[in-house]
PASEBA-1860 file (N, C-alpha, C; in nm, 3 decimals):
! residues 310
1> MKVIRDLA> 1.871/-0.073/0.129/1.772/-0.116/0.228/1.738/-0.263/0.206 ~ 1.760/-0.344/0.309/1.727/-0.486/0.299/1.586/-0.509/0.352 ~ 1.503/-0.571/0.270/1.364/-0.597/0.307/1.353/-0.739/0.362 ~ 1.298/-0.751/0.482/1.283/-0.881/0.549/1.136/-0.901/0.583 ~ 1.082/-1.017/0.545/0.939/-1.044/0.566/0.914/-1.156/0.666 ~ 1.018/-1.212/0.724/1.003/-1.321/0.820/1.090/-1.291/0.942 ~ 1.031/-1.294/1.061/1.106/-1.265/1.183/1.229/-1.353/1.196 ~ 1.216/-1.478/1.151/1.328/-1.573/1.164/1.448/-1.534/1.080
9> DFPVLPYA> 1.426/-1.450/0.978/1.535/-1.410/0.889/1.608/-1.284/0.935 ~ 1.560/-1.223/1.044/1.622/-1.097/1.085/1.759/-1.124/1.146 ~ 1.861/-1.048/1.103/1.998/-1.075/1.151/2.023/-1.020/1.291 ~ 2.131/-1.064/1.350/2.177/-1.009/1.478/2.250/-0.879/1.449 ~ 2.205/-0.769/1.509/2.264/-0.638/1.484/2.335/-0.587/1.610 ~ 2.450/-0.522/1.593/2.524/-0.470/1.709/2.448/-0.360/1.784 ~ 2.380/-0.270/1.708/2.316/-0.155/1.772/2.197/-0.110/1.688 ~ 2.081/-0.171/1.713/1.962/-0.145/1.632/1.887/-0.023/1.683
17> VVTSGTFD> 1.865/0.072/1.593/1.784/0.191/1.621/1.655/0.173/1.542 ~ 1.541/0.169/1.611/1.418/0.115/1.553/1.304/0.215/1.560 ~ 1.218/0.214/1.457/1.088/0.280/1.464/0.987/0.186/1.402 ~ 0.859/0.210/1.431/0.756/0.121/1.377/0.629/0.198/1.347 ~ 0.549/0.145/1.255/0.422/0.207/1.219/0.371/0.153/1.087 ~ 0.250/0.192/1.050/0.196/0.149/0.920/0.258/0.228/0.805 ~ 0.292/0.354/0.827/0.359/0.438/0.726/0.283/0.440/0.594 ~ 0.151/0.444/0.599/0.073/0.448/0.475/0.098/0.578/0.402
25> GVHLGHQK> 0.154/0.570/0.282/0.184/0.688/0.202/0.320/0.749/0.230 ~ 0.382/0.715/0.342/0.513/0.772/0.383/0.511/0.924/0.362 ~ 0.415/0.990/0.427/0.399/1.135/0.409/0.497/1.214/0.495 ~ 0.485/1.346/0.493/0.582/1.432/0.561/0.591/1.406/0.710 ~ 0.477/1.372/0.774/0.480/1.339/0.916/0.564/1.216/0.942 ~ 0.547/1.112/0.858/0.629/0.991/0.870/0.776/1.024/0.846 ~ 0.801/1.112/0.749/0.938/1.144/0.713/1.012/1.212/0.827 ~ 0.939/1.289/0.911/1.002/1.351/1.029/1.055/1.243/1.123
33> IIERLLEI> 0.977/1.137/1.140/1.019/1.028/1.228/1.140/0.957/1.168 ~ 1.135/0.930/1.038/1.246/0.861/0.971/1.374/0.944/0.977 ~ 1.361/1.076/0.956/1.478/1.164/0.963/1.544/1.157/1.102 ~ 1.461/1.157/1.207/1.518/1.149/1.342/1.581/1.013/1.366 ~ 1.517/0.908/1.316/1.574/0.773/1.326/1.714/0.769/1.266 ~ 1.729/0.830/1.149/1.858/0.827/1.080/1.961/0.916/1.149 ~ 1.916/1.027/1.208/2.007/1.112/1.284/2.068/1.034/1.401 ~ 1.983/0.962/1.474/2.031/0.884/1.589/2.122/0.772/1.541
41> TRATQGQS> 2.086/0.710/1.431/2.167/0.600/1.377/2.308/0.648/1.343 ~ 2.316/0.764/1.280/2.448/0.818/1.245/2.527/0.853/1.371 ~ 2.460/0.915/1.469/2.529/0.958/1.591/2.581/0.839/1.673 ~ 2.511/0.727/1.666/2.549/0.610/1.746/2.624/0.506/1.665 ~ 2.638/0.533/1.533/2.698/0.435/1.441/2.625/0.300/1.449 ~ 2.493/0.313/1.460/2.410/0.194/1.469/2.353/0.151/1.336 ~ 2.248/0.070/1.341/2.181/0.020/1.221/2.033/0.060/1.231 ~ 1.982/0.127/1.128/1.844/0.174/1.129/1.749/0.063/1.086
49> VVVTYWPH> 1.639/0.052/1.160/1.538/-0.051/1.132/1.400/0.013/1.133 ~ 1.326/-0.005/1.026/1.187/0.038/1.020/1.100/-0.087/1.021 ~ 1.006/-0.091/1.115/0.912/-0.203/1.124/0.776/-0.156/1.073 ~ 0.719/-0.229/0.979/0.585/-0.197/0.931/0.504/-0.324/0.920 ~ 0.376/-0.309/0.884/0.283/-0.423/0.890/0.201/-0.434/0.761 ~ 0.172/-0.557/0.724/0.087/-0.582/0.607/0.016/-0.714/0.626 ~ -0.114/-0.724/0.600/-0.201/-0.618/0.548/-0.229/-0.509/0.651 ~ -0.301/-0.407/0.608/-0.334/-0.297/0.697/-0.413/-0.353/0.816
57> PRLVLHTQ> -0.383/-0.307/0.939/-0.451/-0.359/1.057/-0.604/-0.357/1.049 ~ -0.662/-0.256/0.983/-0.809/-0.251/0.976/-0.868/-0.368/0.899 ~ -0.789/-0.430/0.812/-0.840/-0.544/0.737/-0.844/-0.671/0.822 ~ -0.783/-0.664/0.939/-0.777/-0.781/1.028/-0.860/-0.761/1.154 ~ -0.865/-0.638/1.206/-0.926/-0.614/1.336/-1.078/-0.604/1.334 ~ -1.139/-0.581/1.219/-1.286/-0.578/1.205/-1.352/-0.471/1.291 ~ -1.277/-0.370/1.328/-1.335/-0.267/1.414/-1.412/-0.161/1.336 ~ -1.388/-0.152/1.205/-1.458/-0.055/1.122/-1.494/-0.122/0.991
65> DQSSLQLL> -1.579/-0.054/0.914/-1.619/-0.106/0.784/-1.497/-0.113/0.693 ~ -1.457/-0.234/0.655/-1.338/-0.250/0.573/-1.355/-0.192/0.433 ~ -1.479/-0.189/0.384/-1.502/-0.138/0.248/-1.468/0.009/0.236 ~ -1.465/0.081/0.349/-1.434/0.225/0.345/-1.285/0.253/0.352 ~ -1.205/0.148/0.374/-1.060/0.167/0.385/-1.001/0.208/0.251 ~ -0.929/0.318/0.249/-0.862/0.365/0.127/-0.714/0.386/0.159 ~ -0.631/0.307/0.094/-0.488/0.311/0.122/-0.416/0.409/0.029 ~ -0.320/0.481/0.085/-0.236/0.570/0.005/-0.123/0.493/-0.062
73> STIEERIE> -0.090/0.374/-0.009/0.016/0.295/-0.071/-0.008/0.147/-0.046 ~ 0.020/0.067/-0.147/0.027/-0.077/-0.128/0.161/-0.108/-0.061 ~ 0.182/-0.231/-0.022/0.308/-0.262/0.044/0.427/-0.245/-0.050 ~ 0.409/-0.278/-0.178/0.520/-0.260/-0.273/0.550/-0.113/-0.294 ~ 0.446/-0.030/-0.300/0.468/0.115/-0.312/0.535/0.170/-0.187 ~ 0.497/0.117/-0.070/0.557/0.162/0.055/0.706/0.128/0.057 ~ 0.740/0.010/0.009/0.882/-0.029/0.001/0.958/0.069/-0.088 ~ 0.900/0.102/-0.204/0.966/0.196/-0.295/0.983/0.332/-0.229
81> QLSVYAID> 0.879/0.380/-0.160/0.885/0.512/-0.097/0.988/0.516/0.015 ~ 1.002/0.408/0.089/1.099/0.404/0.198/1.242/0.384/0.147 ~ 1.254/0.325/0.030/1.388/0.292/-0.023/1.470/0.414/-0.058 ~ 1.406/0.531/-0.069/1.483/0.652/-0.104/1.562/0.704/0.016 ~ 1.533/0.651/0.136/1.605/0.693/0.255/1.716/0.591/0.285 ~ 1.812/0.633/0.364/1.927/0.547/0.394/1.894/0.450/0.508 ~ 1.782/0.383/0.496/1.739/0.286/0.597/1.813/0.155/0.573 ~ 1.862/0.094/0.679/1.937/-0.030/0.663/1.845/-0.151/0.647
89> YLLIIPFT> 1.740/-0.160/0.730/1.652/-0.277/0.727/1.505/-0.234/0.735 ~ 1.424/-0.296/0.651/1.279/-0.281/0.659/1.222/-0.418/0.694 ~ 1.161/-0.428/0.811/1.099/-0.552/0.855/0.948/-0.542/0.836 ~ 0.894/-0.626/0.748/0.749/-0.628/0.722/0.689/-0.745/0.799 ~ 0.609/-0.713/0.900/0.549/-0.817/0.984/0.408/-0.848/0.933 ~ 0.377/-0.974/0.905/0.240/-1.008/0.865/0.144/-0.976/0.979 ~ 0.045/-0.891/0.950/-0.050/-0.851/1.055/-0.165/-0.952/1.056 ~ -0.164/-1.038/1.155/-0.265/-1.143/1.170/-0.341/-1.121/1.300
97> EAFANLTS> -0.448/-1.198/1.322/-0.522/-1.187/1.446/-0.433/-1.226/1.564 ~ -0.348/-1.326/1.544/-0.258/-1.368/1.651/-0.161/-1.256/1.687 ~ -0.108/-1.187/1.585/-0.017/-1.075/1.611/-0.093/-0.962/1.681 ~ -0.216/-0.934/1.636/-0.295/-0.827/1.696/-0.326/-0.853/1.843 ~ -0.326/-0.980/1.883/-0.358/-1.016/2.022/-0.236/-1.017/2.114 ~ -0.119/-0.986/2.061/-0.001/-0.974/2.149/-0.021/-0.856/2.244 ~ 0.004/-0.877/2.372/0.001/-0.764/2.464/0.121/-0.674/2.435 ~ 0.119/-0.555/2.494/0.232/-0.464/2.471/0.362/-0.526/2.520
105> EQYIRKIL> 0.359/-0.596/2.632/0.481/-0.660/2.683/0.525/-0.772/2.590 ~ 0.431/-0.851/2.538/0.465/-0.959/2.445/0.525/-0.901/2.316 ~ 0.468/-0.789/2.269/0.520/-0.724/2.149/0.665/-0.681/2.172 ~ 0.688/-0.618/2.285/0.824/-0.570/2.315/0.922/-0.686/2.322 ~ 0.884/-0.792/2.392/0.976/-0.905/2.408/0.999/-0.979/2.276 ~ 0.890/-1.006/2.202/0.903/-1.086/2.080/0.967/-1.009/1.966 ~ 0.923/-0.884/1.945/0.968/-0.806/1.829/1.092/-0.724/1.863 ~ 1.079/-0.636/1.962/1.187/-0.540/1.989/1.310/-0.605/2.052
113> LDTIQTKI> 1.286/-0.704/2.139/1.400/-0.764/2.210/1.450/-0.892/2.143 ~ 1.366/-0.994/2.136/1.412/-1.124/2.085/1.451/-1.119/1.938 ~ 1.373/-1.045/1.855/1.400/-1.043/1.711/1.504/-0.938/1.674 ~ 1.484/-0.814/1.717/1.566/-0.703/1.669/1.677/-0.666/1.767 ~ 1.663/-0.701/1.894/1.760/-0.662/1.996/1.780/-0.510/1.996 ~ 1.668/-0.442/2.011/1.663/-0.296/2.002/1.747/-0.229/2.109 ~ 1.819/-0.124/2.066/1.896/-0.042/2.160/1.826/0.094/2.182 ~ 1.768/0.150/2.075/1.692/0.275/2.086/1.564/0.258/2.004
121> FVIGYDHH> 1.451/0.295/2.064/1.321/0.285/1.998/1.266/0.426/1.980 ~ 1.242/0.467/1.855/1.196/0.601/1.823/1.050/0.592/1.780 ~ 0.962/0.672/1.842/0.820/0.666/1.808/0.762/0.805/1.792 ~ 0.652/0.814/1.716/0.578/0.939/1.705/0.504/0.967/1.835 ~ 0.461/1.091/1.854/0.409/1.133/1.984/0.279/1.064/2.025 ~ 0.204/1.007/1.931/0.078/0.942/1.967/0.080/0.795/1.930 ~ 0.199/0.736/1.933/0.213/0.597/1.889/0.167/0.500/1.999 ~ 0.085/0.401/1.960/0.041/0.297/2.052/0.066/0.161/1.987
129> FGKNREGS> 0.078/0.059/2.069/0.109/-0.074/2.016/0.054/-0.178/2.113 ~ 0.051/-0.302/2.066/0.002/-0.411/2.148/-0.149/-0.422/2.144 ~ -0.204/-0.527/2.203/-0.347/-0.553/2.202/-0.425/-0.433/2.254 ~ -0.529/-0.395/2.179/-0.613/-0.280/2.214/-0.532/-0.150/2.228 ~ -0.416/-0.145/2.160/-0.331/-0.025/2.160/-0.294/0.017/2.303 ~ -0.269/-0.082/2.390/-0.245/-0.052/2.530/-0.106/0.005/2.555 ~ -0.008/-0.026/2.468/0.127/0.025/2.485/0.137/0.170/2.444 ~ 0.215/0.249/2.519/0.227/0.392/2.492/0.368/0.438/2.527
137> FAYLQQHA> 0.397/0.566/2.501/0.528/0.620/2.536/0.550/0.615/2.687 ~ 0.445/0.647/2.763/0.457/0.643/2.909/0.490/0.502/2.956 ~ 0.428/0.404/2.896/0.454/0.264/2.931/0.599/0.228/2.899 ~ 0.645/0.272/2.783/0.783/0.244/2.743/0.882/0.313/2.835 ~ 0.856/0.439/2.868/0.944/0.513/2.958/0.959/0.442/3.092 ~ 0.850/0.388/3.138/0.848/0.323/3.269/0.927/0.192/3.269 ~ 0.919/0.117/3.158/0.975/-0.018/3.156/1.104/-0.033/3.075 ~ 1.134/0.062/2.987/1.249/0.046/2.897/1.381/0.021/2.971
145> PAWGFQVE> 1.410/0.090/3.082/1.538/0.063/3.150/1.555/-0.083/3.189 ~ 1.448/-0.145/3.233/1.457/-0.286/3.273/1.481/-0.377/3.153 ~ 1.434/-0.333/3.038/1.451/-0.412/2.916/1.584/-0.382/2.845 ~ 1.652/-0.278/2.889/1.784/-0.252/2.836/1.787/-0.172/2.706 ~ 1.683/-0.094/2.679/1.690/-0.005/2.563/1.635/0.132/2.599 ~ 1.670/0.230/2.516/1.622/0.367/2.534/1.502/0.390/2.443 ~ 1.421/0.489/2.480/1.306/0.524/2.397/1.304/0.676/2.379 ~ 1.275/0.718/2.258/1.263/0.861/2.228/1.132/0.885/2.155
153> EIPARDID> 1.057/0.983/2.202/0.931/1.021/2.138/0.952/1.149/2.058 ~ 0.908/1.149/1.932/0.912/1.272/1.852/0.800/1.361/1.902 ~ 0.828/1.479/1.956/0.723/1.563/2.013/0.621/1.609/1.910 ~ 0.502/1.638/1.958/0.392/1.679/1.870/0.431/1.801/1.786 ~ 0.503/1.894/1.846/0.536/2.018/1.773/0.624/1.989/1.652 ~ 0.705/1.882/1.658/0.795/1.851/1.547/0.722/1.785/1.430 ~ 0.605/1.728/1.458/0.528/1.662/1.352/0.410/1.747/1.309 ~ 0.340/1.806/1.407/0.217/1.879/1.376/0.240/2.005/1.295
161> HVAVSSTK> 0.361/2.063/1.304/0.383/2.190/1.234/0.378/2.172/1.082 ~ 0.393/2.048/1.034/0.380/2.026/0.890/0.234/2.009/0.850 ~ 0.144/2.004/0.950/-0.001/2.002/0.927/-0.044/1.889/0.833 ~ 0.014/1.773/0.854/-0.013/1.660/0.765/-0.093/1.554/0.837 ~ -0.189/1.497/0.766/-0.255/1.376/0.813/-0.297/1.297/0.691 ~ -0.309/1.166/0.708/-0.353/1.081/0.597/-0.493/1.121/0.551 ~ -0.577/1.164/0.645/-0.713/1.206/0.609/-0.711/1.326/0.516 ~ -0.626/1.424/0.545/-0.616/1.542/0.458/-0.569/1.502/0.318
169> IRKALESC> -0.476/1.409/0.312/-0.425/1.366/0.181/-0.534/1.295/0.103 ~ -0.608/1.208/0.169/-0.716/1.136/0.101/-0.821/1.233/0.048 ~ -0.859/1.329/0.129/-0.960/1.427/0.085/-0.909/1.508/-0.034 ~ -0.783/1.544/-0.033/-0.726/1.619/-0.145/-0.728/1.536/-0.273 ~ -0.692/1.409/-0.264/-0.691/1.322/-0.382/-0.833/1.301/-0.436 ~ -0.927/1.282/-0.346/-1.065/1.260/-0.389/-1.123/1.382/-0.459 ~ -1.075/1.501/-0.421/-1.125/1.625/-0.482/-1.034/1.674/-0.595 ~ -0.944/1.587/-0.642/-0.854/1.617/-0.755/-0.749/1.723/-0.722
177> DILTANTY> -0.730/1.752/-0.595/-0.630/1.852/-0.554/-0.494/1.784/-0.541 ~ -0.435/1.753/-0.656/-0.309/1.680/-0.659/-0.195/1.763/-0.599 ~ -0.197/1.893/-0.621/-0.091/1.979/-0.567/-0.083/1.968/-0.415 ~ -0.199/1.978/-0.348/-0.201/1.969/-0.202/-0.159/1.829/-0.156 ~ -0.211/1.727/-0.221/-0.177/1.589/-0.183/-0.027/1.565/-0.195 ~ 0.031/1.606/-0.307/0.175/1.586/-0.328/0.258/1.667/-0.228 ~ 0.209/1.787/-0.194/0.280/1.870/-0.096/0.283/1.801/0.039 ~ 0.168/1.747/0.082/0.161/1.678/0.211/0.241/1.547/0.209
185> LGHHYSLT> 0.240/1.480/0.095/0.313/1.354/0.084/0.464/1.376/0.081 ~ 0.506/1.486/0.020/0.649/1.507/-0.001/0.701/1.432/-0.121 ~ 0.611/1.377/-0.200/0.645/1.307/-0.324/0.517/1.294/-0.407 ~ 0.529/1.250/-0.531/0.412/1.237/-0.617/0.329/1.115/-0.579 ~ 0.198/1.134/-0.570/0.110/1.020/-0.546/0.119/0.926/-0.666 ~ 0.112/0.795/-0.638/0.132/0.699/-0.747/0.026/0.590/-0.745 ~ 0.008/0.531/-0.863/-0.076/0.413/-0.882/0.005/0.311/-0.960 ~ 0.000/0.186/-0.917/0.066/0.079/-0.990/-0.037/-0.024/-1.030
193> GKVVPGRQ> -0.031/-0.069/-1.154/-0.126/-0.169/-1.199/-0.080/-0.237/-1.326 ~ -0.153/-0.340/-1.363/-0.121/-0.417/-1.483/-0.196/-0.358/-1.602 ~ -0.128/-0.353/-1.717/-0.190/-0.303/-1.839/-0.278/-0.414/-1.897 ~ -0.406/-0.383/-1.915/-0.502/-0.482/-1.964/-0.567/-0.431/-2.092 ~ -0.618/-0.521/-2.177/-0.684/-0.478/-2.301/-0.807/-0.393/-2.271 ~ -0.826/-0.289/-2.353/-0.943/-0.204/-2.342/-1.022/-0.205/-2.472 ~ -1.099/-0.101/-2.495/-1.181/-0.093/-2.617/-1.100/-0.045/-2.738 ~ -0.979/0.004/-2.711/-0.886/0.049/-2.816/-0.944/0.161/-2.903
201> LGRTIGYP> -1.028/0.244/-2.842/-1.085/0.356/-2.917/-0.986/0.472/-2.928 ~ -0.897/0.484/-2.829/-0.801/0.595/-2.829/-0.713/0.595/-2.951 ~ -0.671/0.477/-2.995/-0.580/0.471/-3.110/-0.648/0.515/-3.239 ~ -0.781/0.505/-3.244/-0.853/0.545/-3.367/-0.854/0.696/-3.384 ~ -0.827/0.772/-3.274/-0.823/0.918/-3.285/-0.684/0.972/-3.253 ~ -0.585/0.882/-3.258/-0.446/0.926/-3.244/-0.395/0.936/-3.102 ~ -0.470/0.886/-3.006/-0.427/0.892/-2.867/-0.445/0.756/-2.800 ~ -0.362/0.658/-2.833/-0.374/0.525/-2.773/-0.346/0.530/-2.624
209> TANIAVAD> -0.420/0.451/-2.549/-0.403/0.450/-2.405/-0.374/0.310/-2.352 ~ -0.303/0.307/-2.240/-0.283/0.183/-2.167/-0.384/0.182/-2.053 ~ -0.469/0.079/-2.051/-0.569/0.065/-1.945/-0.505/-0.003/-1.824 ~ -0.513/0.062/-1.709/-0.444/0.013/-1.590/-0.544/-0.052/-1.495 ~ -0.520/-0.178/-1.462/-0.601/-0.249/-1.363/-0.525/-0.249/-1.230 ~ -0.581/-0.181/-1.131/-0.519/-0.174/-0.998/-0.572/-0.290/-0.916 ~ -0.483/-0.381/-0.877/-0.526/-0.506/-0.814/-0.583/-0.485/-0.674 ~ -0.524/-0.397/-0.596/-0.567/-0.379/-0.457/-0.694/-0.293/-0.454
217> THKLIPGQ> -0.805/-0.354/-0.416/-0.933/-0.283/-0.418/-0.940/-0.171/-0.314 ~ -0.846/-0.169/-0.219/-0.846/-0.064/-0.117/-0.754/0.052/-0.153 ~ -0.683/0.042/-0.263/-0.595/0.152/-0.306/-0.680/0.270/-0.351 ~ -0.650/0.388/-0.301/-0.729/0.507/-0.332/-0.703/0.552/-0.476 ~ -0.811/0.563/-0.553/-0.804/0.617/-0.689/-0.848/0.764/-0.682 ~ -0.765/0.858/-0.729/-0.805/0.999/-0.722/-0.937/1.026/-0.796 ~ -0.990/1.145/-0.775/-1.117/1.184/-0.836/-1.111/1.183/-0.989 ~ -1.227/1.170/-1.050/-1.235/1.162/-1.195/-1.186/1.291/-1.261
225> GIYAVRVK> -1.114/1.273/-1.371/-1.064/1.387/-1.446/-0.941/1.350/-1.526 ~ -0.878/1.452/-1.583/-0.759/1.435/-1.666/-0.639/1.492/-1.591 ~ -0.527/1.417/-1.591/-0.410/1.453/-1.514/-0.283/1.448/-1.600 ~ -0.188/1.534/-1.566/-0.052/1.521/-1.619/0.023/1.425/-1.528 ~ 0.088/1.326/-1.587/0.154/1.222/-1.507/0.291/1.188/-1.565 ~ 0.370/1.122/-1.483/0.488/1.054/-1.531/0.461/0.905/-1.519 ~ 0.515/0.828/-1.613/0.484/0.686/-1.620/0.614/0.607/-1.619 ~ 0.623/0.512/-1.525/0.741/0.426/-1.519/0.708/0.294/-1.588
233> VKGQLYGG> 0.784/0.265/-1.694/0.769/0.140/-1.770/0.906/0.074/-1.779 ~ 0.919/-0.044/-1.724/1.047/-0.118/-1.727/1.162/-0.031/-1.675 ~ 1.133/0.045/-1.568/1.237/0.125/-1.505/1.264/0.258/-1.570 ~ 1.197/0.288/-1.684/1.217/0.414/-1.755/1.096/0.505/-1.732 ~ 1.123/0.636/-1.719/1.016/0.733/-1.699/0.979/0.803/-1.828 ~ 0.849/0.819/-1.850/0.796/0.890/-1.967/0.692/0.990/-1.918 ~ 0.667/1.092/-1.999/0.557/1.183/-1.972/0.427/1.123/-2.022 ~ 0.317/1.174/-1.972/0.189/1.123/-2.019/0.072/1.203/-1.965
241> MLSIGTNP> -0.047/1.170/-2.013/-0.170/1.226/-1.957/-0.264/1.110/-1.928 ~ -0.331/1.121/-1.814/-0.410/1.010/-1.764/-0.554/1.051/-1.744 ~ -0.645/0.960/-1.777/-0.788/0.983/-1.757/-0.842/0.885/-1.655 ~ -0.915/0.940/-1.557/-0.993/0.857/-1.465/-1.139/0.895/-1.487 ~ -1.219/0.799/-1.532/-1.358/0.830/-1.560/-1.428/0.719/-1.635 ~ -1.545/0.750/-1.686/-1.629/0.648/-1.750/-1.633/0.659/-1.901 ~ -1.562/0.755/-1.959/-1.562/0.776/-2.105/-1.704/0.797/-2.159 ~ -1.775/0.898/-2.110/-1.915/0.917/-2.151/-1.934/0.947/-2.300
249> TVGGTEQT> -1.831/1.007/-2.362/-1.843/1.042/-2.505/-1.867/0.918/-2.591 ~ -1.811/0.804/-2.549/-1.828/0.681/-2.627/-1.920/0.582/-2.556 ~ -2.006/0.635/-2.468/-2.106/0.551/-2.404/-2.056/0.463/-2.292 ~ -1.942/0.498/-2.234/-1.889/0.417/-2.123/-1.969/0.435/-1.996 ~ -1.970/0.334/-1.912/-2.043/0.340/-1.785/-1.958/0.301/-1.665 ~ -1.854/0.220/-1.688/-1.768/0.178/-1.579/-1.642/0.263/-1.573 ~ -1.597/0.292/-1.451/-1.477/0.374/-1.437/-1.353/0.298/-1.483 ~ -1.269/0.368/-1.558/-1.141/0.312/-1.601/-1.030/0.411/-1.567
257> VEVNIFDF> -0.908/0.359/-1.564/-0.787/0.440/-1.547/-0.703/0.416/-1.672 ~ -0.687/0.519/-1.756/-0.618/0.503/-1.884/-0.512/0.611/-1.899 ~ -0.395/0.571/-1.948/-0.287/0.668/-1.965/-0.236/0.666/-2.109 ~ -0.225/0.786/-2.165/-0.160/0.804/-2.295/-0.015/0.843/-2.267 ~ 0.078/0.754/-2.307/0.220/0.776/-2.281/0.282/0.846/-2.400 ~ 0.345/0.959/-2.378/0.399/1.040/-2.486/0.523/0.972/-2.548 ~ 0.531/0.980/-2.680/0.647/0.929/-2.754/0.678/0.784/-2.716 ~ 0.576/0.701/-2.721/0.589/0.563/-2.676/0.505/0.471/-2.765
265> SQDIYHQL> 0.563/0.360/-2.808/0.490/0.270/-2.898/0.509/0.122/-2.865 ~ 0.564/0.091/-2.748/0.590/-0.048/-2.713/0.462/-0.122/-2.675 ~ 0.464/-0.254/-2.696/0.354/-0.339/-2.651/0.379/-0.373/-2.505 ~ 0.294/-0.324/-2.416/0.316/-0.348/-2.273/0.196/-0.417/-2.208 ~ 0.115/-0.485/-2.287/0.003/-0.560/-2.230/0.052/-0.658/-2.124 ~ -0.021/-0.663/-2.012/0.004/-0.756/-1.901/0.130/-0.722/-1.821 ~ 0.186/-0.606/-1.845/0.302/-0.562/-1.766/0.257/-0.463/-1.658 ~ 0.333/-0.460/-1.549/0.307/-0.364/-1.443/0.370/-0.230/-1.479
273> ITVYFVAY> 0.293/-0.123/-1.465/0.347/0.011/-1.482/0.302/0.096/-1.363 ~ 0.374/0.204/-1.340/0.340/0.296/-1.231/0.323/0.435/-1.286 ~ 0.215/0.502/-1.245/0.194/0.641/-1.284/0.209/0.730/-1.161 ~ 0.276/0.843/-1.181/0.298/0.941/-1.075/0.222/1.068/-1.111 ~ 0.129/1.107/-1.025/0.043/1.221/-1.053/0.118/1.352/-1.030 ~ 0.125/1.433/-1.135/0.197/1.560/-1.127/0.101/1.678/-1.111 ~ -0.007/1.680/-1.188/-0.101/1.792/-1.182/-0.236/1.753/-1.240 ~ -0.339/1.821/-1.194/-0.475/1.805/-1.246/-0.494/1.902/-1.363
281> IRPEINFP> -0.554/1.853/-1.471/-0.575/1.938/-1.588/-0.720/1.986/-1.598 ~ -0.816/1.894/-1.595/-0.957/1.933/-1.613/-1.048/1.818/-1.571 ~ -1.179/1.847/-1.556/-1.274/1.740/-1.527/-1.306/1.659/-1.652 ~ -1.369/1.544/-1.633/-1.416/1.464/-1.746/-1.535/1.535/-1.811 ~ -1.539/1.532/-1.944/-1.645/1.602/-2.019/-1.710/1.505/-2.117 ~ -1.841/1.516/-2.132/-1.912/1.438/-2.234/-1.917/1.522/-2.362 ~ -1.831/1.491/-2.459/-1.823/1.569/-2.582/-1.931/1.526/-2.682 ~ -1.971/1.616/-2.774/-2.077/1.582/-2.870/-2.036/1.475/-2.970
289> DLEALQEQ> -1.904/1.467/-2.999/-1.858/1.366/-3.095/-1.708/1.342/-3.074 ~ -1.656/1.244/-3.148/-1.514/1.208/-3.134/-1.422/1.318/-3.183 ~ -1.466/1.395/-3.280/-1.382/1.504/-3.332/-1.358/1.609/-3.223 ~ -1.464/1.642/-3.149/-1.449/1.739/-3.040/-1.358/1.682/-2.931 ~ -1.371/1.553/-2.903/-1.284/1.488/-2.805/-1.139/1.493/-2.850 ~ -1.117/1.465/-2.977/-0.981/1.465/-3.032/-0.917/1.604/-3.020 ~ -0.995/1.707/-3.049/-0.943/1.843/-3.037/-0.906/1.876/-2.892 ~ -0.990/1.830/-2.798/-0.960/1.857/-2.657/-0.838/1.779/-2.611
297> LHRDQESA> -0.822/1.656/-2.659/-0.705/1.577/-2.622/-0.576/1.643/-2.669 ~ -0.583/1.708/-2.784/-0.465/1.781/-2.832/-0.430/1.894/-2.734 ~ -0.533/1.965/-2.687/-0.508/2.072/-2.590/-0.459/2.015/-2.457 ~ -0.515/1.900/-2.419/-0.472/1.836/-2.293/-0.324/1.797/-2.300 ~ -0.283/1.747/-2.415/-0.143/1.707/-2.431/-0.051/1.828/-2.417 ~ -0.091/1.938/-2.477/-0.010/2.060/-2.465/-0.002/2.105/-2.320 ~ -0.117/2.098/-2.249/-0.119/2.137/-2.107/-0.030/2.044/-2.025 ~ -0.038/1.914/-2.053/0.040/1.818/-1.977/0.189/1.840/-2.000
305> LTLLNQ> 0.229/1.864/-2.123/0.370/1.886/-2.153/0.422/2.012/-2.082 ~ 0.339/2.116/-2.079/0.378/2.238/-2.008/0.396/2.211/-1.859 ~ 0.300/2.139/-1.799/0.305/2.110/-1.656/0.424/2.019/-1.621 ~ 0.452/1.924/-1.707/0.562/1.831/-1.682/0.698/1.897/-1.696 ~ 0.704/2.004/-1.772/0.831/2.073/-1.794/0.855/2.187/-1.695 ~ 0.761/2.210/-1.605/0.779/2.319/-1.508/0.880/2.283/-1.400
END
C-alpha cells in the first residue's frame, strides 16, 4: 500500500476504483466497504484507492465540542490497520476549512476526477460529502454518467447486519469491555505512545513498567483497570499486562498508562511502543500495602499469560 499525503503526488492510474471516509478504527463496517472495493478492483483489474482525511473533520468544523471527541485511531494507527488489506493507494487529504468548504461538485471535480481519475466510486449507504454534507448517493447517481464514472452504494443490509458503530465501540472500551470492542473492530484495540520516565516503583517489587505517554489528546483511553496485552517494541511482539489508573496504593492521583512487558529487560525510554488490548483482567484496587500489591500482580501475570495463550 502506497501512502500519499499530497494531491500533487498522486499518480495517473489506468482504472481507479475508489472509496472514501474517515475510517476511524477501521471497524467491521468499514471492512465491508473495503472488501467490496477490492472485489471490484480484482474483477476490473483496476487499482484500489482509499481516500481518508486528517485531522478528524470535527477538529476543523467547530460544529460540536471538540473536547468530547474520542478517536479510535490516530492517523498512523489507521495506516497500520489499512495496510493489512491489499489496497494499492491510500490518499490522506489534509482536512482544512478550505477543503471543508468545497461543494460536492468541487469535491468530485478536484478529488475524484482531476486527482484520481476515478472510474468506479464505492460508498457506504449513508455516505455524504462536500460542504454541509450536501453530496449523496442520489446526487452521484444523477451526475456520475456525465462525469464518466460509475458509482456503487453498499446497501444498509450489508453493513448493518454486523451491528457495528463507532459509538458502540467507544462505549465498550470506556466500560472495559475489551472483548466486545475487539469483536466489533475485527482486530485488537491499540494504543501507541512514547515511553517516558515514571516513579520506578514497579521495579522495587519485581514488576518494572514502561510508562506510556499518548501524544494525541483525543485518542480514547479505555476504562481504568488491568489488562492482558501484546506489546510491539521495535517490530517485535511481547506479552504483557497493562494498568490504566492512578496507582492509589502508592498515593498516586494522576492517571497513567503503564505496561509490564514479560521476559523483557531492554532500555526503551523515549521510544514509541504499541500495546494491543487482548482482555480485561480486573479493576484497579487500593491495596493496604506493597506486599499485597505484589501478591496480586503475581496473580495478574498468571491470568494474563493464560489469556494470551488462549
